[in-house]
N, C-alpha and C positions, 0 to 999 in steps of 0.2 A: 913941589907936589910930591907926596909920598906914594911911589908906585911899587907894585909887587907883581911878579909873574908867578902864577900858579902852574906848575908843570905837571900835567896829568899823564904824561907819556908812560905807557906800560902799566898803569894802575889797574889792578885786577879785582880789588875788594873795596867795599865801602869804607872800611876802617883806614885803609891806605889813603884814600881821598881825604878823609877827615883829618888824618895826621898832617897831610900837606897843608890843609887849611890852617890848622892850629899853629904849625911851625911858621909858615910864611906870613900869616895875618896877625901874628902876635897874640893869639887867643890864650887866656889863662889856663892854668893847670886843671881847673874844674870844667873845662869845655866838655860838653856832654856827647859829642860825636853824633849829633842828629841835626835836622834842619831847624828845629826850634832854638837849639843852642847856637847854631850858626847865626840865625837872625839876631838873637840877643847880643852875641859877642861882636858881630860886625857893626851893630848900631851903638854899642856901649863900650867895648873894650879895644877897638882897633882904631889906629890913626891912619890907616891906608885910605888914600883918596882915589886911586886908580888901580884896577885889577885887570891884568892881561891873562887870559887862559891859553895855555900852550898844550899841545899834545892831545887835545880832546878827541881827535879822530883815532888816536892810538890806544884809547882805554878799552878795557874788556867790553864786548858787546852788551853784557849784562848791566853795565854801568852807564849806558847811553842816556837812560832816563834820569840818572843822577846829574849828568852834565846839563841836561835840559832844565832840571830843577834849580841847579846852581845859577844858570843864566836868568831864569825867572826871578829868583830871589834877588840877584844883583840888580835887576831892572827895578824891582820894588824898592830896594835900598836907594837907588838913584832918585826915584820919584819922592820918597820920604825925605831924603836930604834936601831936595829942591824945595819941597813944601815947608820945611823947617828953616830954610835959608842957609843951610850948611854948604850948599854947592853953588 
């Protein structure tokens, strides 16, 4: 199983969070640093099967909603993968 740990410890800006996604999840150069691009890339360009989120309690308070959105999207990915027979 291809596992990845996303370490969000100390992340203060949305761009930092998206750079972590791109680096750790193997997103292509054209990754658009937004949630639509995240969805597209996680569904089409990533081979990761399990994502662990680390340091989420240590992100800037302004980014707490981004962490929640990340969790929401990952849950949708899990459901879509199951429906497609990928999981």
